[in-house]
Structures are given as C-alpha cells and as structure tokens.
C-alpha positions in Angstrom: 99.7 101.4 94.5 102.2 103.6 93.8 105.3 103.5 95.8 108.3 105.6 97.1 111.4 105.8 94.4 113.7 103.2 94.1 116.5 104.9 93.3 118.8 106.3 96.4 118.6 110.3 96.2 121.2 110.5 99.1 123.6 109.2 96.2 123.1 111.3 93.0 126.5 113.4 92.4 126.2 117.0 91.8 127.6 119.2 89.2 127.7 122.9 88.4 126.6 124.1 85.2 128.9 125.8 82.7 131.0 124.6 79.8 130.1 121.2 80.8 130.6 118.1 77.7 128.5 115.8 77.5 125.4 117.2 79.0 121.9 114.9 78.8 118.5 116.9 78.8 115.7 115.1 81.2 112.2 115.3 79.8 109.1 115.2 82.4 108.5 111.6 81.4 111.2 109.8 82.5 111.3 111.9 86.2 107.6 110.5 86.7 108.9 107.5 85.8 111.7 107.1 88.7 109.6 107.9 91.6 106.3 106.4 90.3 106.9 102.6 90.7 103.6 101.8 89.0 104.5 103.7 85.7 104.8 101.1 82.6 108.4 103.0 81.9 109.8 102.8 85.8 112.2 99.7 85.3 113.5 100.6 81.9 114.1 104.4 83.2 115.7 103.0 86.6 117.9 100.8 84.7 118.9 104.0 82.0 119.5 106.7 85.1 121.8 103.6 86.7 124.1 103.7 83.6 124.4 107.5 82.7 127.5 108.9 84.0 126.6 112.8 82.0 124.9 115.3 84.2 121.2 115.6 83.6 119.8 119.2 83.3 116.4 120.6 83.1 114.6 123.2 83.6 111.8 124.5 86.1 108.7 124.0 83.4 109.5 120.4 83.4 109.9 120.1 87.4 106.3 121.7 87.2 104.8 118.8 85.5 106.5 116.1 86.9 105.1 117.8 90.4 102.2 117.8 89.5 102.0 114.3 88.0 103.8 113.1 91.2 101.0 115.0 93.3 99.2 111.2 94.1 101.6 111.1 97.0 103.7 114.4 99.0 106.0 111.9 100.5 107.4 110.8 96.5 107.4 114.9 95.3 109.8 115.0 98.9 111.7 112.3 97.1 111.9 114.6 94.2 113.0 117.4 95.9 115.7 115.1 97.7 116.9 114.2 94.4 116.8 117.8 93.1 118.8 118.9 96.1 121.6 115.8 95.9 122.3 117.1 92.1 120.7 114.4 90.6 119.6 117.1 88.4 120.4 120.8 87.3 117.8 123.0 86.7 118.7 125.6 83.9 117.3 129.1 84.8 114.6 130.2 82.2 116.2 134.1 80.6 115.2 136.0 78.3 117.0 134.8 75.6 115.4 131.2 76.7 111.7 132.6 76.7 112.2 134.1 73.0 113.3 131.0 71.7 110.9 129.4 73.4 107.9 131.7 72.2 109.4 130.8 68.4 109.8 127.1 68.7 105.5 127.3 70.1 104.9 128.9 67.3 106.8 127.1 64.7 105.5 123.9 66.4 102.0 125.4 66.9 100.5 122.1 64.8 101.8 119.4 67.3 101.1 121.9 69.5 104.2 122.1 71.6 104.2 123.1 75.2 106.2 125.1 77.2 107.8 122.8 78.5 109.0 121.0 75.9 109.8 124.4 74.2 112.3 125.3 77.4 114.2 121.4 76.5 114.6 122.7 72.6 115.5 125.8 73.2 118.1 124.9 75.9 119.4 122.4 73.3 120.0 125.2 71.3 121.4 127.4 74.0 123.9 124.5 75.0 124.0 122.8 72.3 123.5 119.4 73.4 121.9 116.4 70.9 121.1 113.9 73.8 117.6 114.0 75.9 116.3 111.5 77.7 112.7 111.6 77.1 109.6 108.9 76.7 108.1 111.3 74.5 109.6 109.9 71.1 106.5 111.8 69.2 107.3 115.4 69.3 111.1 115.0 70.2 111.9 113.1 66.8 110.4 115.9 65.4 111.7 118.8 67.0 114.8 120.4 65.9 117.3 122.6 67.4 120.0 123.8 66.1 117.7 124.7 63.3 118.0 121.2 61.3 119.5 118.7 64.2 117.8 115.5 65.2 117.8 114.8 69.0 119.6 111.8 70.5 117.0 110.3 72.1 117.6 108.2 75.1 116.0 105.4 75.0 116.7 105.0 71.6 113.6 103.1 71.5 110.8 102.6 73.9 
C-alpha cells in the first residue's frame, strides 16, 4: 500500500538562492521515493536526505513529473506541497537563458533521448556550476556532462 511520507516536511530548512556554495540538484526519482513508501528506493533516499546538509534545488519540470508519479494519492501529493513550502527543496525559475540551453542539450543528447526535466537540471548545473545531483537515473546522468566535459557527482554513488 502506498503511504504518506516518512520524513517530516515541517522540519525541513529553507534557504534563498543566490551565491550559495554546496548546492545539490535533485531529480524526480528521489523526490518520488521520499513520499512513496512502496518505492524500492524509499529507505535509501530517506537515509540520504537525513545526511544532506546542502540546500536541494530543482525545477518545475522535475516537480511536474514528481506530482504526476505521486497521483495515486492527493494526500501524498499534499505532503510534497508541504515539503516545498517548508523549504525542503528550492525551485529554480526557468528563464530564457535556461530554455536556450535546454534546447541545445536535448539536441545534443537526442540519441538517449534527453527529456525536458533532465535538460533543466543539466542546464542548471551549467549556470550554477553545481556538480552534485541526487538522482536514481544513473544511466543517463553518468552520460550527461555539464560545463562541456564535467561529469556529475551522483548521489547515491551506487544504486
């Protein structure tokens, strides 16, 4: 049975974007795993989340995917809303520069193919110079490069 969240969204610290060192980008997989107790990576992702001290940053396409994958329960979706509102994850706006970079990346990685959600994270890594990403999609994010040739530091390092 799919159930509500194991983390307490009331206790997640917030932050303001800007020149913040040590950000971690977060992909759809861990967000869904936080809130779906039946997800095979639920426990792993919760344990990692408890250890992370850096602010988590994502984009609206990532959250759109997450809400869609959590549509089995409005209560679980609401838990994600609370997590966002309490500062558990910061949402980076998609502006023209990011959109242009997303299109370039989707063209570059058309053979995978790269979806818009992934493109926003790679483009954001370029803009903010963030090498760390909390993702369960090691297949694609081990191939993607930011800042031309840099590899991502994947969290967790192994699945």
